[in-house]
Structure formats: structure tokens, C-alpha cells
C-alpha positions as CSV (number, residue, x, y, z in Angstrom):
1,M,0.0,0.0,0.0
2,P,1.2,3.6,-0.7
3,P,2.0,5.8,2.3
4,P,-0.9,7.9,3.6
5,D,-1.3,11.6,2.9
6,T,-0.6,14.0,5.7
7,E,-3.6,16.3,5.1
8,P,-7.0,15.2,6.2
9,S,-9.6,14.1,3.7
10,P,-13.1,12.5,4.0
11,V,-13.1,9.1,5.7
12,D,-15.5,6.7,7.3
13,L,-13.5,5.9,10.4
14,L,-11.2,8.3,12.2
15,A,-8.8,7.0,14.8
16,I,-7.2,9.5,17.2
17,G,-4.2,8.7,19.4
18,A,-2.2,10.7,21.8
19,H,1.1,9.4,20.4
20,P,2.3,7.6,17.2
21,D,1.6,3.9,17.8
22,D,-1.3,4.3,20.2
23,V,-4.0,3.5,17.6
24,E,-2.0,0.4,16.4
25,Y,-1.5,-0.8,20.0
26,G,-5.1,-0.2,21.0
27,M,-7.2,-1.0,18.0
28,G,-4.9,-2.2,15.2
29,G,-7.0,-5.2,14.3
30,T,-10.1,-3.1,14.0
31,L,-8.3,-0.8,11.6
32,V,-7.2,-3.7,9.4
33,R,-10.6,-5.3,9.5
34,H,-12.4,-2.1,8.4
35,H,-9.8,-1.6,5.7
36,H,-10.6,-5.0,4.3
37,A,-14.3,-4.2,4.5
38,G,-13.7,-1.2,2.2
39,Y,-14.0,1.6,4.7
40,R,-11.9,4.7,4.3
41,I,-9.6,5.2,7.4
42,G,-7.9,8.3,8.7
43,V,-5.5,8.7,11.7
44,V,-4.6,11.7,13.8
45,D,-1.7,11.6,16.2
46,L,-2.0,14.4,18.8
47,T,1.7,14.5,19.5
48,R,5.0,13.4,18.0
49,G,5.8,11.3,21.1
50,E,9.0,13.3,21.5
51,L,9.4,12.5,25.2
52,G,9.4,8.8,24.7
53,S,12.4,6.8,26.0
54,K,12.7,4.9,22.7
55,G,13.4,6.1,19.2
56,T,13.2,9.7,18.0
57,P,10.3,11.8,16.8
58,E,11.6,11.6,13.2
59,L,11.9,7.8,13.3
60,R,8.5,7.5,14.9
61,A,7.0,9.6,12.1
62,D,8.5,7.3,9.5
63,E,7.2,4.2,11.4
64,A,3.8,5.8,11.7
65,R,3.5,6.1,7.9
66,D,4.7,2.5,7.4
67,A,2.2,1.2,10.0
68,A,-0.7,3.2,8.4
69,A,0.0,1.6,5.1
70,V,-0.7,-1.8,6.6
71,Y,-4.4,-0.8,7.0
72,G,-4.6,1.5,4.0
73,A,-5.1,4.8,5.9
74,R,-6.1,7.6,3.5
75,F,-4.2,10.1,5.7
76,R,-2.2,10.3,8.9
77,S,-1.9,13.8,10.4
78,C,0.0,15.0,13.5
79,L,-1.2,18.0,15.4
80,D,2.0,18.3,17.5
81,L,0.3,19.4,20.6
82,G,3.3,18.5,22.8
83,D,4.1,15.2,24.4
84,N,2.8,15.1,28.0
85,E,1.0,18.4,27.3
86,V,-2.3,17.2,25.7
87,A,-5.1,19.4,27.0
88,H,-8.6,20.4,26.0
89,D,-7.8,24.2,25.8
90,P,-9.9,26.2,23.3
91,A,-7.1,26.3,20.7
92,S,-6.6,22.6,20.7
93,V,-10.3,21.9,20.6
94,R,-10.7,24.2,17.5
95,R,-7.7,22.6,15.7
96,L,-9.0,19.1,16.2
97,A,-12.6,20.1,15.4
98,T,-11.4,21.6,12.1
99,V,-9.8,18.3,11.3
100,I,-13.0,16.4,12.1
101,R,-15.0,18.7,9.9
102,T,-12.6,18.2,7.1
103,A,-12.4,14.4,7.5
104,R,-16.2,14.1,8.1
105,P,-16.0,10.6,9.7
106,R,-19.1,8.5,10.5
107,V,-17.3,7.1,13.5
108,I,-14.4,8.4,15.7
109,V,-12.4,6.1,18.0
110,T,-9.9,7.4,20.6
111,H,-8.6,6.6,24.0
112,Q,-11.0,5.6,26.7
113,G,-11.0,7.9,29.7
114,E,-9.3,5.6,32.3
115,D,-5.9,4.8,30.9
116,R,-2.7,5.3,33.0
117,H,-1.0,7.8,30.7
118,P,-2.2,11.4,31.4
119,D,-2.1,12.2,27.7
120,H,-4.5,9.3,27.0
121,R,-7.0,10.6,29.5
122,A,-6.6,14.1,28.2
123,A,-7.1,12.9,24.7
124,N,-10.4,11.4,25.6
125,E,-11.7,14.7,26.9
126,L,-10.1,16.7,24.0
127,V,-11.7,14.5,21.4
128,S,-15.1,14.6,23.1
129,R,-15.1,18.4,23.2
130,A,-13.8,18.6,19.6
131,V,-16.6,16.3,18.4
132,F,-19.1,18.5,20.1
133,A,-17.5,21.7,18.6
134,A,-17.4,20.2,15.1
135,A,-21.1,19.7,15.3
136,L,-21.9,23.3,16.1
137,A,-23.4,25.0,13.1
138,T,-22.9,28.4,14.7
139,L,-19.2,27.9,15.4
140,D,-17.2,29.4,12.5
141,L,-14.1,27.3,11.8
142,G,-13.9,27.9,8.1
143,V,-15.3,24.4,7.3
144,E,-18.9,23.2,7.3
145,H,-20.0,21.7,10.6
146,H,-20.2,17.9,10.9
147,V,-22.1,15.6,13.2
148,T,-20.2,12.3,14.0
149,A,-22.6,9.4,14.4
150,G,-20.5,7.4,16.9
151,L,-17.7,8.0,19.4
152,L,-15.9,5.1,20.9
153,G,-12.9,4.6,23.3
154,F,-10.2,1.9,23.2
155,P,-7.9,0.7,26.1
156,T,-4.1,0.5,25.9
157,D,-3.1,-0.7,29.3
158,R,-5.9,-2.9,30.6
159,V,-8.6,-5.5,29.9
160,I,-12.0,-3.8,30.0
161,D,-15.7,-4.7,30.0
162,G,-16.5,-3.3,26.5
163,D,-19.8,-2.0,25.2
164,V,-18.7,-3.2,21.7
165,Y,-16.4,-6.0,20.7
166,V,-14.8,-6.4,17.3
167,D,-13.7,-9.9,16.2
168,V,-10.2,-9.5,14.8
169,T,-9.2,-13.2,14.6
170,A,-9.0,-13.3,10.9
171,V,-6.7,-10.3,10.7
172,W,-4.6,-10.9,13.7
173,D,-1.3,-11.4,11.9
174,A,-1.8,-8.1,10.0
175,R,-2.7,-6.4,13.3
176,L,0.6,-7.5,14.8
177,E,2.5,-6.5,11.6
178,A,1.1,-2.9,12.0
179,M,2.6,-2.9,15.5
180,R,5.9,-4.4,14.3
181,R,6.3,-1.4,11.9
182,F,7.0,0.6,15.1
183,A,10.3,-1.3,15.7
184,S,11.7,1.4,17.8
185,Q,8.8,1.1,20.3
186,F,7.8,-2.6,20.2
187,S,11.1,-4.4,19.4
188,A,13.8,-2.2,21.0
189,P,14.8,-3.5,24.5
190,T,13.4,-1.8,27.5
191,R,15.8,0.6,29.2
192,D,17.1,-0.5,32.6
193,I,16.0,2.8,34.1
194,D,12.4,2.3,33.0
195,H,9.8,1.7,35.7
196,T,8.0,-1.6,35.1
197,L,4.7,0.3,34.4
198,Y,6.4,2.4,31.8
199,G,8.7,-0.1,30.1
200,I,7.1,-3.4,28.9
201,D,9.5,-5.9,27.4
202,D,7.0,-7.5,25.0
203,Y,4.2,-5.3,23.9
204,L,3.2,-7.8,21.3
205,E,2.6,-10.4,24.0
206,V,0.6,-7.9,26.1
207,A,-1.6,-7.0,23.1
208,T,-2.2,-10.7,22.3
209,T,-3.1,-11.5,25.9
210,R,-5.5,-8.6,26.1
211,A,-7.1,-9.6,22.8
212,R,-7.5,-13.2,23.9
213,A,-9.3,-12.0,27.1
214,H,-11.6,-9.8,25.1
215,G,-12.2,-12.5,22.6
216,Q,-13.3,-14.9,25.3
217,R,-16.2,-12.5,26.0
218,I,-17.7,-13.1,22.6
219,G,-16.5,-16.6,21.9
220,V,-13.7,-15.9,19.4
221,A,-9.9,-16.2,19.5
222,Y,-9.1,-12.5,19.4
223,A,-11.2,-9.4,19.8
224,E,-10.8,-5.7,20.6
225,A,-13.1,-4.0,23.1
226,F,-14.5,-0.5,23.0
227,V,-16.6,1.7,25.3
228,T,-19.1,4.4,24.5
229,E,-21.2,6.8,26.4
230,Q,-23.8,6.5,23.7
231,G,-26.3,3.7,23.4
232,V,-25.6,1.2,20.6
233,R,-28.8,0.9,18.5
234,S,-30.2,-2.3,17.1
235,D,-33.6,-2.7,15.5
236,D,-33.1,-6.5,15.1
237,L,-31.9,-8.4,18.2
238,V,-31.7,-11.7,16.3
239,A,-29.4,-10.2,13.7
240,L,-27.3,-8.6,16.4
241,F,-26.3,-12.0,17.7
242,D,-26.1,-13.9,14.4
243,G,-22.4,-13.9,14.4
244,S,-21.9,-12.0,11.1
């Protein structure tokens, strides 16, 4: 697949992570599955991850483009809001809302609100506010307002009780490949000075273990779990559980 553009364009699914590699780690299988289903995918990284103990911002940017090609992302943009400085200040809300209006996604997925990393928690609030701002017809951002149909949250550091589970068994190898494209983050040895909560020796194993636990909830080998404050509508309860 060709590398993604850096400028936003209309997509069906928009994934927003605080740092490069967050969306691959949290929902990489879902991205691959939706790509295979023909949906247009976009990614926004809120920061360059410049304070990370592995790699460099430049290397992580290259890896991000390579990873996005695995699931055919139409674009991958970085807002460069500052690593460990993500906040829902008015300027950040307006910048992200403008991207949302430009991308016009049907569904947005970002961090759930209870992750360990403060940038992940802040991203959840920022995205929520930006989705609301993007929908305000009276707010002039130079781009027509847009109402997003669904807003979901993914975990990165825990197994959760999800409101929605996506079966990613059939695309599991490709999901791990997307993570492997971030060799500086997921293959490089953990530094001796890293605290155990901050430096995990095998992120691939952790992601696999979490997906197995989520998969058990819906009777499949691997699944990814998402939470939402919205109700999930179904007009056909039989079809909802038909396994398709």
C-alpha cells in the first residue's frame, strides 16, 4: 500500500491517538478489518511522542507512515500538541474540530478515559469536546459543521468490559504487523531505568493476551473492546447475535 497523505480528507472511520503507535496498539485489528471491508480510514496523532524513551520523533513519524500503510489509511496527520502536554484548551479543541469537519467521519475512536497515561486521559476529553464543537453549526471554523454518528474509546493498558467488541481473529497477523512497523517502540529492548509500568519488554505479547481475554467475552480467538457513552442501537436483536 502507498503511504498515507498528511492532510485530512473525507473518511468513514477516524482513529485519534495521543502518540504515534497508540492506535495500532489499542485497535490495530479493527483498523485492518475495516480496511478489508472497504471503509476509508484516517488517523490523527495528537503529539510526535517526543518525550518517549525509545526512538526519535523523526523515526516514529516514519514508522507511523509505514504502519498506516498496513491498514490502508487515507491520511495520517500529526497536530504536534506537545508530548505530556495534551489538553482540552480552546485552541486545541478548535484545531481538532477543524480536522474532524474536514475528515467528516461517521465514527471516531480514541482513548478511553481511564488509561494510565495522562495524555491518553486528556485525549479522551479533548476528542469529546472537539466532536461537540465540530457539530456546532454556529461555530465558524472555516469548514462546514459535521455531526459524527459514533464516538468510541479503546484501552491500551488494561482489559476492559466493553460495550462493543470487534472480532479481529481473521486479521490478527496483519494487526501484529502494524505494531511491528514501530520497531523502535515494540522491538527495542526496554531501558534498565524504565519503571515496570512504563517499560514493557514485550508489547506484542501484552496486546495478544488482552485480545485473547476480550475474545473470550464473545467466543472468538481475538477481539478488541471499545466503550461508548452512547447507546448502541439495534432494530433487530436476532441479527445482532447472528455472528456475522
